[in-house]
C-alpha positions in Angstrom: 2.7 12.2 -16.2 5.6 14.6 -16.3 7.0 13.2 -13.1 7.0 9.7 -14.7 8.6 11.0 -17.9 11.4 12.7 -15.9 12.7 9.2 -15.2 12.5 8.1 -18.8 15.6 9.1 -20.7 17.7 7.8 -23.5 20.3 5.3 -22.2 23.4 4.7 -24.4 23.5 1.4 -26.3 19.7 0.8 -26.3 18.1 0.2 -29.7 15.1 2.2 -30.9 12.8 -0.9 -30.8 13.7 -1.5 -27.2 13.0 2.2 -26.4 9.7 1.9 -28.1 8.8 -1.0 -25.8 9.9 1.0 -22.8 7.7 3.9 -23.9 4.8 1.5 -24.5 5.1 0.1 -20.9 5.3 3.7 -19.6 2.2 4.7 -21.5 0.3 1.6 -20.3 1.2 2.4 -16.7 -0.2 6.0 -17.1 -3.3 4.7 -18.9 -4.1 2.4 -16.0 -4.1 5.2 -13.5 -7.0 7.5 -12.8 -6.1 10.9 -14.1 -6.5 13.5 -16.9 -3.7 11.9 -19.0 -5.1 8.4 -18.9 -7.3 8.5 -22.0 -4.5 10.1 -24.1 -1.9 7.6 -22.8 -4.2 4.8 -23.7 -4.7 6.1 -27.2 -1.0 6.6 -27.7 -0.2 3.1 -26.3 -2.6 1.5 -28.8 -1.1 3.5 -31.7 2.5 2.5 -30.7 1.5 -1.2 -30.1 0.0 -1.4 -33.6 3.2 -0.2 -35.2 6.0 -2.2 -33.4 6.6 -5.9 -33.3 6.0 -7.7 -30.1 8.9 -8.3 -27.6 8.4 -12.1 -27.7 
């Protein structure tokens, strides 16, 4: 997961809601992979998804 997070950084001009959606997509990607961080990523993705409005 750390390797994926290294590519995730704050880009100037992006709003916090857009960043939340970026993080949600990242967590969902990690959750779909087989690995020790998958369950935690899945839990965090569900928590974030419940707290932010949808992109559509």
